[in-house]
PAZAPA-4460 file (N, C-alpha, C; in steps of 0.05 Angstrom, whole numbers, plus 32768, in hexadecimal, padded with zeros to 4 digits):
% residues 303
    n_x    n_y    n_z   ca_x   ca_y   ca_z    c_x    c_y    c_z   seq   type   mol
   7FB6   7EDF   813A   7FB4   7EC4   812E   7FD0   7EBB   8125     1      M     A
   7FD8   7EA4   812E   7FF2   7E99   8126   7FF2   7E90   8109     2      S     A
   8009   7E8D   80FD   800B   7E83   80E2   7FFE   7E68   80DF     3      K     A
   8003   7E57   80F3   7FF8   7E3C   80F1   7FDA   7E3C   80F2     4      H     A
   7FCE   7E4D   8103   7FB1   7E4E   8105   7FA6   7E5B   80EC     5      F     A
   7FB4   7E70   80E1   7FAB   7E7D   80C9   7FAA   7E68   80B2     6      A     A
   7FBE   7E56   80B0   7FBE   7E42   809B   7FA7   7E2F   809F     7      K     A
   7FA2   7E26   80B7   7F8C   7E14   80BC   7F71   7E20   80B6     8      A     A
   7F6F   7E3A   80BE   7F56   7E48   80B9   7F51   7E4B   809B     9      A     A
   7F66   7E51   808C   7F63   7E55   8070   7F5A   7E3B   8062    10      A     A
   7F66   7E25   806A   7F5E   7E0C   805E   7F42   7E04   8065    11      L     A
   7F37   7E0F   807B   7F1C   7E08   8083   7F07   7E1A   8075    12      A     A
   7F0F   7E2F   8068   7EFC   7E41   805B   7EEE   7E32   8044    13      L     A
   7ED6   7E3B   803F   7EC6   7E2D   802A   7EC2   7E40   8013    14      I     A
   7EC8   7E37   7FFB   7EC2   7E45   7FE3   7EB1   7E33   7FD1    15      V     A
   7E99   7E3B   7FCB   7E86   7E29   7FBD   7E7D   7E35   7FA4    16      V     A
   7E78   7E23   7F90   7E69   7E2C   7F78   7E4C   7E2F   7F81    17      A     A
   7E40   7E45   7F78   7E24   7E4B   7F80   7E11   7E3A   7F71    18      C     A
   7DFE   7E2E   7F80   7DEB   7E1B   7F73   7DD6   7E2A   7F63    19      S     A
   7DD2   7E43   7F68   7DBE   7E53   7F5A   7DCB   7E69   7F4A    20      S     A
   7DCF   7E64   7F30   7DDB   7E78   7F1F   7DF9   7E78   7F20    21      G     A
   7E05   7E66   7F30   7E22   7E66   7F31   7E2E   7E50   7F20    22      G     A
   7E46   7E48   7F28   7E54   7E34   7F17   7E61   7E41   7F00    23      G     A
   7E6E   7E31   7EEF   7E7D   7E3C   7ED9   7E6A   7E41   7EC1    24      S     A
   7E6B   7E59   7EB7   7E5D   7E5F   7E9F   7E6F   7E5E   7E87    25      G     A
   7E66   7E62   7E6F   7E77   7E61   7E57   7E8E   7E75   7E5A    26      P     A
   7EA6   7E6B   7E55   7EBD   7E7D   7E56   7EC9   7E81   7E72    27      G     A
   7EBB   7E77   7E87   7EC5   7E7B   7EA2   7ED9   7E65   7EA9    28      E     A
   7EEE   7E6B   7EB9   7EFF   7E56   7EC4   7EEE   7E44   7ED6    29      P     A
   7EF6   7E2B   7ED9   7EE6   7E19   7EEA   7EE7   7E21   7F07    30      P     A
   7ED1   7E1D   7F15   7ED0   7E21   7F32   7ED7   7E06   7F3E    31      V     A
   7EDE   7E04   7F58   7EDC   7E19   7F6B   7EF6   7E29   7F6E    32      P     A
   7EF4   7E40   7F7B   7F0B   7E4E   7F85   7F14   7E40   7F9F    33      W     A
   7F2E   7E3C   7FA2   7F38   7E2D   7FB9   7F49   7E3F   7FCA    34      R     A
   7F47   7E3B   7FE5   7F59   7E4B   7FF6   7F76   7E44   7FF2    35      P     A
   7F87   7E57   7FF1   7FA4   7E53   7FF1   7FAF   7E5A   800C    36      A     A
   7FC5   7E4D   8013   7FD2   7E53   802D   7FDA   7E70   802E    37      H     A
   7FD1   7E7E   8043   7FD8   7E9A   8047   7FEB   7E9E   805E    38      S     A
   8000   7EAD   805A   8013   7EB1   8070   800B   7EC7   8084    39      P     A
   7FF2   7ED2   8081   7FEA   7EE7   8093   7FCC   7EE4   809A    40      T     A
   7FC5   7EEF   80B1   7FA8   7EF0   80B9   7F9D   7F0C   80B6    41      A     A
   7FAE   7F1F   80AB   7FA5   7F3A   80A7   7F95   7F3C   808D    42      E     A
   7F83   7F50   808B   7F75   7F55   8073   7F88   7F5B   805C    43      D     A
   7F83   7F4F   8045   7F93   7F53   802C   7F81   7F63   8019    44      I     A
   7F8A   7F7B   8011   7F79   7F8D   8002   7F7D   7F8C   7FE4    45      H     A
   7F94   7F85   7FDB   7F9A   7F87   7FBE   7FAD   7F72   7FB5    46      A     A
   7FAB   7F69   7F9C   7FBC   7F55   7F90   7FC4   7F5E   7F74    47      V     A
   7FDD   7F59   7F6C   7FE7   7F62   7F52   7FF8   7F4C   7F45    48      W     A
   7FF4   7F46   7F2C   8003   7F32   7F1E   8019   7F3E   7F0E    49      V     A
   8032   7F36   7F13   8048   7F3D   7F02   804C   7F27   7EED    50      V     A
   804B   7F0E   7EF6   804C   7EF6   7EE5   803E   7EDF   7EF3    51      G     A
   803B   7EC9   7EE5   802C   7EB3   7EF0   8038   7EA9   7F0A    52      E     A
   8052   7EAB   7F0D   805F   7EA3   7F25   806C   7EBA   7F34    53      D     A
   8060   7ED1   7F31   806B   7EEA   7F3D   8053   7EFC   7F43    54      D     A
   8047   7EF8   7F5B   802E   7F06   7F62   8032   7F13   7F7D    55      I     A
   8028   7F2C   7F7F   802B   7F3B   7F98   8010   7F43   7FA3    56      W     A
   800F   7F47   7FBE   7FF7   7F50   7FCB   7FFF   7F61   7FE3    57      A     A
   7FEC   7F71   7FED   7FF1   7F82   8004   7FD9   7F84   8016    58      C     A
   7FDE   7F8A   802F   7FC8   7F8C   8042   7FCF   7F9B   805B    59      G     A
   7FC0   7F95   8070   7FC3   7FA4   8089   7FDD   7F9E   8097    60      D     A
   7FE5   7FB0   80A9   7FFC   7FAD   80BA   8016   7FAA   80AB    61      N     A
   8018   7FB8   8094   8030   7FB7   8085   8035   7F9D   8076    62      G     A
   8021   7F8C   8074   8025   7F72   8067   8027   7F76   8048    63      N     A
   803D   7F6C   803D   8041   7F69   8020   8048   7F4C   801B    64      I     A
   8039   7F40   8009   803C   7F23   8004   8045   7F1E   7FE8    65      L     A
   8054   7F08   7FE4   805E   7F00   7FCA   8059   7EE3   7FC5    66      H     A
   804F   7EDC   7FAD   804C   7EC1   7FA4   8060   7EBB   7F8E    67      Y     A
   8070   7EA5   7F93   8086   7E9F   7F80   8081   7E87   7F6F    68      D     A
   8067   7E7F   7F6D   8060   7E67   7F5D   805D   7E4E   7F6E    69      G     A
   8066   7E50   7F88   8063   7E39   7F9A   8052   7E40   7FB2    70      Y     A
   8058   7E57   7FBE   804A   7E5F   7FD6   804B   7E7D   7FDA    71      E     A
   8038   7E86   7FEB   8038   7EA2   7FF3   8049   7EA6   800B    72      W     A
   8059   7EBB   800B   806A   7EC2   8022   8068   7EE0   8027    73      R     A
   806C   7EE7   8041   806D   7F03   8048   8088   7F0E   803F    74      L     A
   8088   7F25   8032   80A0   7F32   802A   80A9   7F43   8042    75      D     A
   80C0   7F3E   804C   80CA   7F4B   8064   80D0   7F68   805E    76      I     A
   80C2   7F7A   806D   80C6   7F97   806A   80C7   7FA3   8085    77      T     A
   80CF   7FBD   8086   80CE   7FCC   809F   80B6   7FDF   80A0    78      K     A
   80A3   7FD9   808E   808B   7FEA   808B   8075   7FE0   809D    79      L     A
   8065   7FF3   80A8   8051   7FEB   80BB   8034   7FF3   80B4    80      A     A
   802F   8006   80A2   8013   800F   809E   8002   7FFA   808F    81      P     A
   7FE8   7FFF   8090   7FD6   7FEF   8080   7FD9   7FF8   8063    82      D     A
   7FDD   7FE5   8051   7FE0   7FEA   8034   7FC6   7FE2   8025    83      F     A
   7FBD   7FF4   8013   7FA4   7FEF   8005   7FA7   7FE9   7FE7    84      F     A
   7FBD   7FEF   7FDB   7FC1   7FE9   7FBF   7FDE   7FE4   7FB9    85      D     A
   7FE2   7FD3   7FA4   7FFD   7FCC   7F9C   7FFE   7FC9   7F7E    86      I     A
   8013   7FD2   7F71   8017   7FCF   7F54   8035   7FCC   7F4F    87      Q     A
   803B   7FBC   7F3A   8057   7FBA   7F31   8058   7FC3   7F14    88      F     A
   806F   7FCF   7F0D   8074   7FD8   7EF1   8088   7FC5   7EE3    89      V     A
   8095   7FB4   7EF3   80A7   7FA0   7EE9   80AB   7F8B   7F00    90      S     A
   80BA   7F77   7EFA   80BE   7F63   7F0F   80CE   7F6D   7F27    91      S     A
   80DC   7F83   7F23   80ED   7F8E   7F39   80E4   7FA8   7F44    92      S     A
   80D0   7FB5   7F38   80C7   7FCF   7F42   80A9   7FD0   7F47    93      H     A
   80A2   7FD6   7F60   8086   7FD6   7F68   8080   7FED   7F7B    94      G     A
   8066   7FF2   7F7F   805C   8007   7F90   8046   7FFD   7FA3    95      W     A
   8044   8007   7FBB   802E   8003   7FCC   8026   801E   7FD9    96      V     A
   800C   8020   7FE0   8003   8038   7FEE   7FEF   8031   8003    97      C     A
   7FEB   8042   8017   7FD9   803B   802C   7FD2   8051   8040    98      G     A
   7FD0   8049   8058   7FC6   805A   806E   7FD9   8071   8073    99      K     A
   7FCD   8088   807B   7FDC   809F   8083   7FEF   80AA   806D   100      D     A
   7FE8   80A5   8054   7FF8   80AF   803E   8011   80A0   8038   101      G     A
   8013   8088   8042   802B   8078   803E   802E   806F   8021   102      W     A
   8046   8071   8017   804D   8067   7FFC   8069   805A   7FFF   103      V     A
   806B   8042   7FF2   8085   8035   7FF2   808B   802A   7FD6   104      A     A
   80A4   8027   7FD0   80AD   801C   7FB6   80BF   8004   7FBB   105      R     A
   80BE   7FF1   7FA9   80D0   7FDA   7FAA   80E4   7FDD   7F93   106      R     A
   80FE   7FDC   7F9A   8113   7FDD   7F87   812C   7FD1   7F94   107      A     A
   813C   7FC3   7F84   8154   7FB7   7F90   814D   7FA1   7FA4   108      G     A
   8135   7F95   7FA1   812D   7F7F   7FB3   8123   7F87   7FCE   109      G     A
   811E   7FA1   7FD2   8113   7FA9   7FEC   80FF   7FC0   7FE9   110      K     A
   80EE   7FC3   7FFD   80DA   7FD8   7FFE   80E4   7FEF   800F   111      W     A
   80E0   8007   8005   80E8   801F   8014   80D2   8034   8012   112      E     A
   80CE   8043   8028   80BA   8058   8027   80C3   806E   8014   113      E     A
   80AF   8079   8005   80B4   8090   7FF4   80AE   80A9   8004   114      V     A
   80C2   80B9   800A   80BF   80D0   801B   80B3   80E8   800C   115      P     A
   80AB   80FC   801C   80A3   8115   8010   8086   811B   800D   116      G     A
   8075   8106   8012   8058   810B   8010   804E   8119   8029   117      N     A
   8044   8131   8025   803C   8141   803C   801E   813D   8043   118      T     A
   8010   812D   8033   7FF4   8127   8038   7FF2   810E   8049   119      R     A
   7FE4   810E   805F   7FE2   80F7   8071   7FC8   80E7   806C   120      S     A
   7FB9   80EF   8058   7FA0   80E0   8052   7FA6   80C4   8047   121      N     A
   7F95   80B1   804E   7F98   8096   8044   7F98   8096   8025   122      A     A
   7FA9   8085   8019   7FAA   8082   7FFC   7FA0   8066   7FF6   123      L     A
   7F89   8065   7FE7   7F7B   804C   7FE2   7F82   803E   7FC7   124      Y     A
   7F8D   804D   7FB4   7F92   8042   7F9A   7FA9   8050   7F8D   125      A     A
   7FB7   8042   7F7B   7FCD   804E   7F6D   7FCD   8046   7F4F   126      L     A
   7FDC   8055   7F3F   7FE0   8050   7F23   7FFD   8054   7F1E   127      D     A
   800D   803E   7F1C   802A   803F   7F19   8031   8042   7EFB   128      A     A
   8042   8056   7EF5   804B   805B   7EDA   8068   8052   7ED5   129      H     A
   8077   804E   7EEA   8093   8046   7EE7   80A0   8044   7F02   130      G     A
   80BA   803F   7F02   80C8   803C   7F1B   80CA   8057   7F2A   131      A     A
   80C5   806D   7F1D   80C8   8087   7F2A   80AF   8099   7F26   132      A     A
   8098   808C   7F1E   8080   809C   7F1B   8067   808C   7F21   133      E     A
   8055   8099   7F30   803B   808C   7F36   8027   80A2   7F3F   134      A     A
   800D   809B   7F3B   7FF7   80AB   7F45   7FE9   809D   7F5C   135      W     A
   7FDD   80AD   7F6E   7FCF   80A2   7F85   7FB5   80B1   7F8A   136      F     A
   7FA2   80A3   7F96   7F89   80B0   7F9F   7F81   80A4   7FB9   137      C     A
   7F71   80B4   7FC8   7F6A   80AA   7FE3   7F54   80BA   7FF0   138      G     A
   7F56   80BC   800B   7F41   80C7   801B   7F3F   80E6   8016   139      S     A
   7F26   80F0   8019   7F20   810C   8017   7F2A   8119   7FFD   140      R     A
   7F27   8109   7FE7   7F2D   8114   7FCD   7F4A   8116   7FC6   141      G     A
   7F5B   8109   7FD5   7F78   810B   7FD0   7F80   80FF   7FB5   142      T     A
   7F8E   810F   7FA5   7F9B   8105   7F8C   7FB7   8110   7F8C   143      V     A
   7FCB   80FD   7F8A   7FE7   8104   7F8B   7FF6   80F8   7F73   144      L     A
   800A   8107   7F6A   801B   80FD   7F54   8038   80FF   7F5D   145      H     A
   8046   80E8   7F5A   8062   80E7   7F61   8073   80E1   7F48   146      Y     A
   8087   80F2   7F43   8099   80ED   7F2C   80B5   80F7   7F32   147      K     A
   80C8   80E4   7F30   80E4   80EB   7F32   80EA   80FB   7F4C   148      D     A
   80DF   80F2   7F62   80E4   80FD   7F7C   80D4   8115   7F84   149      G     A
   80C1   811D   7F73   80B1   8135   7F78   8094   812E   7F7B   150      V     A
   8087   8137   7F91   806B   8133   7F95   805B   814B   7F8B   151      W     A
   8044   8145   7F7E   8032   815A   7F76   8016   8154   7F80   152      A     A
   8009   8167   7F8D   7FEE   8163   7F98   7FDA   816D   7F83   153      D     A
   7FCA   815A   7F78   7FB6   8162   7F64   7F9A   815D   7F6F   154      E     A
   7F97   815D   7F89   7F7D   8157   7F95   7F68   816B   7F8C   155      S     A
   7F52   8161   7F80   7F3D   8173   7F78   7F2D   817D   7F90   156      P     A
   7F1B   8190   7F8B   7F0B   819B   7FA1   7EF3   8189   7FA7   157      N     A
   7EF9   8171   7FB1   7EE4   815F   7FB9   7EED   8152   7FD4   158      V     A
   7ED9   8149   7FE4   7EE0   813D   7FFD   7EDA   811F   7FFD   159      D     A
   7ED4   8114   7FE6   7ECD   80F7   7FE4   7EE7   80E7   7FE6   160      N     A
   7EE5   80CF   7FF3   7EFB   80BC   7FF1   7EFC   80B1   7FD5   161      D     A
   7F14   80AE   7FCA   7F18   80A5   7FAF   7F26   8089   7FB0   162      L     A
   7F1C   8076   7F9F   7F25   805B   7FA1   7F30   804F   7F87   163      Y     A
   7F31   805F   7F72   7F3C   8056   7F59   7F47   806D   7F49   164      G     A
   7F5E   8068   7F3B   7F6A   807E   7F2B   7F7A   8072   7F14   165      I     A
   7F79   8080   7EFE   7F8A   8079   7EE6   7F90   8093   7ED7   166      R     A
   7FA9   8098   7ED1   7FB1   80AF   7EC1   7FC2   80A5   7EAA   167      V     A
   7FBA   80AC   7E92   7FC8   80A3   7E7A   7FE1   80B3   7E75   168      A     A
   7FF1   80AA   7E62   800A   80B9   7E5C   8005   80D4   7E51   169      G     A
   7FED   80D9   7E45   7FE7   80F4   7E3B   7FDB   8106   7E50   170      D     A
   7FD9   80FC   7E68   7FCF   810C   7E7E   7FB1   810A   7E84   171      G     A
   7FA2   80FC   7E72   7F86   80F9   7E77   7F82   80E2   7E8C   172      K     A
   7F6F   80E5   7E9D   7F6C   80D2   7EB2   7F50   80D0   7EBE   173      G     A
   7F4C   80BC   7ECF   7F32   80B7   7EDC   7F37   80B0   7EF9   174      W     A
   7F24   80B8   7F0A   7F24   80B1   7F26   7F07   80AC   7F2F   175      G     A
   7F03   809A   7F42   7EE8   8095   7F4D   7EE9   8093   7F6B   176      V     A
   7ED1   8099   7F77   7ED0   8097   7F94   7EB4   8097   7F9F   177      G     A
   7EB2   80A0   7FB8   7E98   809F   7FC7   7E83   80B0   7FBA   178      D     A
   7E6A   80A9   7FC0   7E52   80B8   7FB8   7E51   80BC   7F99   179      R     A
   7E59   80A7   7F8B   7E57   80A7   7F6E   7E6A   80BB   7F60   180      G     A
   7E7F   80C2   7F6E   7E92   80D6   7F62   7EA3   80C9   7F4C   181      R     A
   7EA2   80D5   7F34   7EB3   80CE   7F1E   7EC1   80E8   7F15   182      I     A
   7EDC   80E7   7F14   7EEC   80FE   7F0C   7EFB   80F8   7EF3   183      L     A
   7EFC   810B   7EE1   7F0C   8109   7EC8   7F21   811E   7EC8   184      E     A
   7F3A   8115   7EC1   7F50   8128   7EBF   7F55   812F   7EA2   185      R     A
   7F55   8149   7E9C   7F5B   8153   7E81   7F67   816E   7E83   186      S     A
   7F7B   8174   7E74   7F88   818E   7E75   7F95   8193   7E90   187      G     A
   7F9D   817F   7E9F   7FA9   8182   7EB8   7F97   8187   7ECF   188      G     A
   7F7C   8186   7ECB   7F68   818B   7EE0   7F55   8173   7EE2   189      K     A
   7F4C   816F   7EFB   7F38   815A   7F00   7F1C   8167   7F01   190      W     A
   7F09   815C   7EF2   7EEE   8167   7EF2   7EDB   8150   7EF6   191      E     A
   7EC4   8156   7F04   7EB0   8141   7F09   7EA0   813A   7EF0   192      E     A
   7E9B   8120   7EED   7E8A   8116   7ED7   7E71   810B   7EE4   193      V     A
   7E5A   810F   7ED7   7E41   8104   7EE1   7E41   80E6   7EE1   194      T     A
   7E3C   80DB   7EF8   7E3C   80BE   7EFC   7E20   80B2   7EF8   195      S     A
   7E1F   809A   7EEC   7E04   808E   7EE8   7DF9   8082   7F02   196      P     A
   7E09   8081   7F17   7DFF   8077   7F31   7E0A   8089   7F47   197      V     A
   7DFC   808A   7F5D   7E04   809A   7F74   7E12   808B   7F8A   198      G     A
   7E16   8071   7F86   7E22   805F   7F9A   7E40   8064   7F9C   199      S     A
   7E4B   805D   7FB3   7E68   8060   7FB7   7E78   804D   7FA5   200      D     A
   7E8A   8059   7F95   7E9D   8048   7F85   7EB3   803F   7F97   201      Y     A
   7EBA   8025   7F96   7ECE   801A   7FA8   7EE5   800E   7F9A   202      R     A
   7EE4   800B   7F80   7EFB   8000   7F71   7EF8   8007   7F54   203      C     A
   7F0E   8004   7F45   7F0F   8009   7F29   7F22   7FF5   7F1C   204      A     A
   7F1A   7FEC   7F04   7F2C   7FDB   7EF4   7F2E   7FE8   7ED8   205      F     A
   7F46   7FEF   7ED0   7F4B   7FFC   7EB7   7F54   7FE8   7EA2   206      F     A
   7F43   7FE4   7E8E   7F4A   7FD3   7E78   7F5F   7FE0   7E66   207      V     A
   7F5C   7FFA   7E63   7F6F   800A   7E54   7F6D   8027   7E5F   208      S     A
   7F7B   803A   7E52   7F7A   8055   7E5B   7F5E   8061   7E58   209      D     A
   7F4E   8057   7E44   7F34   8063   7E40   7F1D   804F   7E43   210      D     A
   7F22   8038   7E50   7F0D   8025   7E57   7F11   801B   7E73   211      E     A
   7EFC   801B   7E83   7EFE   8013   7E9E   7EE3   8009   7EA9   212      A     A
   7EE5   7FFB   7EC0   7ECD   7FF3   7ECF   7ED0   7FFE   7EEB   213      W     A
   7EBB   8009   7EF6   7EBB   8014   7F11   7EA7   8004   7F22   214      F     A
   7EB0   7FF9   7F38   7E9F   7FE9   7F4A   7E95   7FF9   7F61   215      G     A
   7E7C   7FF6   7F67   7E6F   8007   7F7B   7E5F   7FF7   7F8F   216      A     A
   7E54   8006   7FA3   7E41   7FFA   7FB6   7E27   7FF5   7FA7   217      A     A
   7E15   7FE6   7FB4   7DFB   7FE0   7FA9   7DFD   7FCF   7F90   218      D     A
   7E14   7FC2   7F8B   7E17   7FAF   7F75   7E1B   7FBB   7F5A   219      G     A
   7E20   7FD5   7F58   7E24   7FE2   7F3E   7E41   7FDF   7F34   220      F     A
   7E43   7FDA   7F1A   7E5C   7FDA   7F0C   7E58   7FEB   7EF3   221      A     A
   7E67   8001   7EF1   7E64   8014   7EDC   7E7B   8011   7EC8   222      V     A
   7E74   800F   7EAE   7E87   800B   7E99   7E8C   8026   7E8A   223      H     A
   7EA6   802E   7E8A   7EAF   8045   7E7C   7EBB   803C   7E61   224      L     A
   7EB1   8046   7E4B   7EBD   803F   7E31   7EB6   8056   7E1D   225      K     A
   7ECA   805F   7E0F   7EC7   8074   7DFB   7EB9   808C   7E06   226      A     A
   7EBF   8092   7E20   7EB4   80A9   7E2D   7E98   80A6   7E38   227      G     A
   7E8B   808F   7E32   7E70   808A   7E3D   7E71   8079   7E56   228      G     A
   7E5C   807D   7E67   7E5A   806E   7E80   7E40   805F   7E81   229      L     A
   7E42   8044   7E83   7E2A   8034   7E84   7E2A   8022   7E9C   230      N     A
   7E14   8021   7EAA   7E12   8012   7EC3   7E08   7FF6   7EBE   231      K     A
   7E14   7FE3   7ECD   7E0A   7FC8   7ED0   7E06   7FC2   7EED   232      T     A
   7DFA   7FAB   7EF4   7DF6   7FA6   7F10   7DF7   7F88   7F16   233      R     A
   7E03   7F81   7F2D   7E03   7F66   7F36   7DE7   7F5D   7F3E   234      L     A
   7DE2   7F43   7F3F   7DC8   7F3A   7F48   7DC1   7F41   7F65   235      P     A
   7DD6   7F48   7F74   7DD2   7F4F   7F90   7DDF   7F6B   7F95   236      S     A
   7DD3   7F7A   7FA7   7DDD   7F96   7FAD   7DF4   7F95   7FC0   237      A     A
   7E0A   7F89   7FB8   7E22   7F88   7FC9   7E36   7F9D   7FC1   238      E     A
   7E49   7FA2   7FD2   7E5F   7FB5   7FCC   7E75   7FA6   7FBD   239      T     A
   7E7A   7FAF   7FA4   7E90   7FA4   7F94   7EAA   7FAF   7F9E   240      I     A
   7EBC   7F9D   7FA6   7ED6   7FA5   7FB1   7EED   7FA2   7F9D   241      A     A
   7EE9   7F8F   7F8A   7EFE   7F8A   7F76   7EF3   7F81   7F5C   242      G     A
   7F00   7F89   7F46   7EF8   7F82   7F2B   7F0F   7F78   7F1A   243      L     A
   7F09   7F67   7F07   7F1E   7F5F   7EF3   7F10   7F59   7ED9   244      Y     A
   7F1B   7F62   7EC3   7F10   7F5C   7EA8   7F26   7F52   7E96   245      F     A
   7F1F   7F3C   7E87   7F31   7F32   7E72   7F2D   7F43   7E59   246      H     A
   7F40   7F40   7E46   7F3F   7F4F   7E2E   7F27   7F48   7E1C   247      S     A
   7F1B   7F31   7E20   7F03   7F29   7E11   7EE9   7F34   7E1D   248      N     A
   7EEC   7F44   7E32   7ED4   7F51   7E3E   7EC8   7F42   7E55   249      G     A
   7ED0   7F29   7E59   7EC5   7F1A   7E70   7ED1   7F25   7E8A   250      R     A
   7EC0   7F29   7E9E   7EC9   7F36   7EB6   7EC1   7F27   7ED0   251      G     A
   7ECC   7F30   7EE6   7EC7   7F24   7F00   7EC7   7F3A   7F15   252      Y     A
   7EB6   7F36   7F29   7EB4   7F48   7F40   7EB4   7F39   7F5A   253      A     A
   7EC1   7F44   7F6E   7EC0   7F38   7F89   7EB4   7F4D   7F9B   254      V     A
   7EA6   7F44   7FB0   7E97   7F56   7FC1   7E9E   7F53   7FDE   255      T     A
   7E97   7F68   7FED   7E9A   7F67   800A   7E87   7F53   8017   256      K     A
   7E73   7F4B   8008   7E62   7F36   8012   7E6D   7F1A   800E   257      G     A
   7E85   7F18   8001   7E92   7EFE   7FFE   7E8B   7EEF   7FE5   258      G     A
   7E7E   7EFC   7FD2   7E76   7EEE   7FBA   7E87   7EF5   7FA2   259      N     A
   7E87   7EE3   7F8E   7E97   7EE7   7F76   7E83   7EE6   7F5F   260      I     A
   7E83   7EFA   7F4D   7E71   7EFD   7F37   7E80   7EFD   7F1D   261      Y     A
   7E73   7EF3   7F07   7E7F   7EF4   7EED   7E6D   7F04   7EDA   262      S     A
   7E7A   7F11   7EC7   7E6C   7F22   7EB4   7E70   7F18   7E98   263      Y     A
   7E5A   7F16   7E89   7E5B   7F0D   7E6D   7E57   7F25   7E5B   264      S     A
   7E6A   7F2B   7E49   7E67   7F41   7E36   7E51   7F3C   7E22   265      P     A
   7E4B   7F22   7E1D   7E36   7F1C   7E0A   7E1A   7F23   7E14   266      A     A
   7E15   7F1E   7E2E   7DFB   7F24   7E39   7DFB   7F3E   7E49   267      T     A
   7E12   7F49   7E4F   7E16   7F61   7E5F   7E09   7F5D   7E7A   268      R     A
   7E0B   7F45   7E85   7DFF   7F3F   7E9F   7E14   7F33   7EB1   269      N     A
   7E10   7F37   7ECB   7E20   7F2B   7EE0   7E11   7F13   7EEB   270      W     A
   7E20   7EFE   7EF3   7E14   7EE7   7F00   7E25   7EDE   7F18   271      R     A
   7E18   7ED4   7F2C   7E26   7ECA   7F43   7E36   7EB1   7F3B   272      L     A
   7E50   7EB1   7F41   7E61   7E9B   7F39   7E68   7E89   7F51   273      W     A
   7E70   7E95   7F67   7E78   7E85   7F7E   7E75   7E96   7F97   274      A     A
   7E73   7E89   7FAE   7E70   7E97   7FC8   7E86   7E90   7FDB   275      G     A
   7E8B   7EA1   7FEE   7EA0   7E9E   8002   7E96   7EA9   801C   276      H     A
   7EA4   7EA1   8032   7E9A   7EAA   804C   7EAA   7EC0   8059   277      N     A
   7EBA   7ECE   8049   7EC8   7EE6   8054   7EC7   7EFC   803F   278      R     A
   7ECB   7F14   8048   7ECC   7F2B   8035   7EE2   7F27   8021   279      Q     A
   7EDD   7F2E   8008   7EF0   7F2C   7FF2   7EF6   7F48   7FE8   280      L     A
   7F10   7F4E   7FE3   7F18   7F6A   7FDD   7F24   7F6E   7FC1   281      F     A
   7F2F   7F59   7FB5   7F3C   7F5E   7F9B   7F3E   7F43   7F8C   282      D     A
   7F3F   7F45   7F71   7F41   7F2E   7F60   7F53   7F34   7F49   283      I     A
   7F63   7F20   7F40   7F74   7F23   7F28   7F77   7F07   7F1C   284      T     A
   7F82   7F07   7F03   7F88   7EEF   7EF5   7FA4   7EF0   7EEA   285      F     A
   7FB2   7EDA   7EEC   7FCD   7ED8   7EE0   7FCC   7ECC   7EC4   286      S     A
   7FB7   7EBC   7EBF   7FB2   7EB1   7EA4   7F93   7EB1   7EA1   287      T     A
   7F8A   7EA8   7E8A   7F6D   7EA8   7E85   7F5E   7E97   7E99   288      A     A
   7F6C   7E83   7EA4   7F5F   7E70   7EB6   7F6A   7E6F   7ED2   289      E     A
   7F7F   7E7E   7ED8   7F8B   7E7D   7EF2   7F87   7E98   7F00   290      R     A
   7F78   7E98   7F15   7F71   7EB1   7F23   7F77   7EB1   7F40   291      G     A
   7F77   7EC9   7F4C   7F7D   7ECC   7F69   7F69   7EE1   7F74   292      W     A
   7F60   7EDB   7F8C   7F4F   7EEE   7F9B   7F5B   7EF1   7FB7   293      I     A
   7F59   7F0A   7FC2   7F63   7F0F   7FDD   7F4C   7F1C   7FED   294      V     A
   7F4E   7F1A   8007   7F38   7F25   8017   7F3F   7F26   8035   295      G     A
   7F2A   7F27   8045   7F2C   7F2B   8062   7F3B   7F14   806F   296      A     A
   7F48   7F1B   8086   7F54   7F08   8098   7F68   7EF5   8089   297      A     A
   7F77   7F01   8076   7F8C   7EF1   8068   7F82   7EDF   8052   298      G     A
   7F69   7EE3   804A   7F5D   7ED2   8035   7F6C   7ED4   801A   299      T     A
   7F74   7EBD   8010   7F7F   7EBA   7FF5   7F71   7EA3   7FE8   300      I     A
   7F65   7EA8   7FD1   7F57   7E93   7FC1   7F64   7E91   7FA6   301      L     A
   7F65   7E78   7F9B   7F70   7E74   7F81   7F60   7E5E   7F72   302      R     A
   7F62   7E5D   7F58   7F59   7E46   7F49   7F6B   7E41   7F32   303      H     A
***
């Protein structure tokens, strides 16, 4: 798909407020979500906010995208793999990870592969701690730690694909993955924690080191707080691909079914907010009312 056709197709996409249970609820930014011009027709898997006019995203075929407050552009790199997650620790230092164990860092205005990873398993998520340190998780239970040029393999004895990871400065951490797998890191070891659901976890959003939300198949969203795990559920049994929560507890979920849901901490319920006609993979906000969603075939939505 050419860039011109991708732009035309993006402008033709429909994002609607749902007539049954949708629309803006109390505290929600106004709908609708509107398509933004996308410079790619490749799937976009993750989006990360550095600042309101400094937003990054990554996707298939080595695509790394940047929004400068005016438009999205492809960041020119020599990288080719599919990228599944992206994070920045400052405006000048960022990380991406992806297929076949690929990891790259941005510094000095350019992206470069991080060498030395001997594991070729796909890496689906990362937790960046600084310009020279990050954690990664991925297929077949892969857990890797990179610091100051040295790779450490901390993969636990599980064969589940892992899709979310967070490790605090004190070494305590969490990971989630297929078949309801939840892992807790303590004392330098990863141990399994009993999950309230058996569905595949596909994403995680960490509010803090000890509070998180895990999104799963079958519409389940599990809340971790103060060591406890409590399940909630969307009105529909869809696979949650991306989550975002504000500091006031209001949250949002996007699904592979193309729907956008909102969560009210007052009622502890999810409601359908808006619908879309392509798979959605990630959601973020740069302010309380300005958000971004990315998805299949170059989809970028904003409001």
